N, C-alpha and C positions, 0 to 999 in steps of 0.2 A: 808075298812080295819078293820080286827078283832083284838082284843086286847089279847095279851099273850096266844095265842093258841098253844097247843103242837101238833107236827106232827112227825110221825116216818118215816124216809127215809132210803133207802138202797143205799150205794155207795160201789162198788167193793166187794159186798157180805156182807158187814158189815152194821149193823143197827145202826142208830143214831136218837135220839129224839131231835127235834129242837123246841124251843119256839120262837114264833115270832108274829108280828102284821099283817101278811099277810094271805091270804086264803090258805087252805090246797092244793088246786089245783096249786096255784102259787109256793108254796114252793116245791111241788113234781116236777114241771116243771123245776125249777132251779136245783134240786138234780139230775134229769135225765140228764140235760145238763152236769153237772160236771161228772157224772158217764160215759157218752159217751166219754168225752174228756180223762178221765183216762183210759178207755178201749182201745181207739185208741193208746194212748202212750204205754200201756203195750204190745199191739200187735206189735208195731213198734220196741220195744226192750224188749224181754222177760226176760232179765237178770236184769232188774231194780226191786227194791223192792217197796213196797207201799209208803214209805216215799219219795223216789226219784220221783215216779210217781206223788205224791201229790204236790211236789215242782214244777215239770215241769207243772202240771196242773195249779197251782197258777200263775206261770209265764205266761202261755198262756192266762189265764183269765185276768191277770193284763195287758197284751199286748192288748187284745181285749178292755178292759176298757179304756186304754190310747188312743187307736185309736178312740173309740167312743167319748171320751172327746175332742179329737182333732177335730173330725167331728162337734161336737156340737159347739166348739169354732169357727170353720170356718163358720158354719151356722149363728152363732151370728154375726160374722164379716160381712157376706153377708147381714144379716138383717140390720145391721148398714149402710152398703153400700147402701142398697135399700132405707133406710130412707134418706141418703145423696143424693141418686139419685133422690128421690122425691123432695128434696129441690133444687137440680140442675135443675130438670124439671121446677119447679116454676120460678127459676132464668132465665131459658131458655125462658120461656113464656114472662117474663118481658123484656128480651133482644130482643125477637122477636117483641114485641110491640114497643119497642124503635127503633128497626131497621126499622119497618114499618113506624114509624113517620119520621125518618130521610130519608128513601127512598122516601116518599111523598114530603118532603122538597127538596130533590135532584131533583126529577122530576119537581117540581115547578120551581126550579132554571134553570133546563135544558130547560123548556118551555120558560122562560124569556130570557135565553141565545139564544135560537133559534130565538125568536122574535127580539132580538137585532141584531143577525147576519143577519137576513133578512133586517132590517133597514140599517145595515152597508153595505150590498150588494147593496141596493138601492142607498145609498150615493156614494159608489164606482162607480156604473154605472153612476150616475150624474156627478161625477168628470171626469170619462172617456169621457162622452159626451162633457163636457166643454173643456177638453183637446183637443178633436177632433175638436171642434168648434174653439178653439184658433189656432190650426194648420191650419185649413181651412182659418181663418181670416188672419193668418200670410202669408199663400200662396197668398191670395187675396191682402194683403198689399204689399207683394213683387212684385206681378204682377202689382199693381197700381203704385208702385214706378218706376218699369221698364217702364211702360207706360208714367209716368210723365217725366222720364229721356229722353225717346224717343221723347216726345212732346217738352221738353225743347230744345233738340238737333235740332228738326225740327224748333222750333221758332228761335233758334240761326241761323240755316241755312237760314231760311226765312229772318231774319234781315240782314244777310250778303248779301243775294240776293237783299233785298230792298236797302241796301246801294249801292250795285253795280249798281242796276237799277237807283237809284237817281244820282249816279255819271255819268252813261251813259246818263240819262236824262239831267243832267246839261251840260254834254259835248255836247249833241245833241242841247240843247238850245243855248249853246255858239256858236256852229257851225251855228245854224240857225240864230242867231243874227248876227254873223259874215257874214253869207251868205246874209242876208237881207241887211246888211250894205254894203256889197260889191255889192250886186245887186242894191241897191239904189245908191251907189256911181257910179256904172257903168251906170246906167240909167241917173244919173245926169251928167255924163261926155258926154254923147251923146247928 
């Protein structure tokens, strides 16, 4: 940047001497840009005077400046968002690490749960086997009870038969005694 340099520029055919801290090339570039805008405005409406064209040119340049400032503001916001995004990425990494830790804990719990479920299944199978054995034993017990009942009935029938046989034997013995007595008596009478 140069200090207090005088540069002569031409806008709309009028010469102006400008004093500034920028290079002659830069000042001429800016002047040419203003001259081009004013030229376009005068072509679009030939009835406007230089003052009107200068005001419209100022408004156009102010509009361009405002839009550039808006863009700069948006870019600054995006830069801040990017910084926030960077912070969010760091938080995301921390969250991922935490999630990995909890996922590993979850897997460990799932492994334990699977192991416990296998144990539970074994116990369920054992209970089922015991229940089947109880059913079988119950059937055997019912069958044994029925056999005992049948044997008791048989014993009862046999006891009745024995009583009948004893009675018959007693009757037979009585008859035989009586017959022997009669036979002896008949023999004795003879």
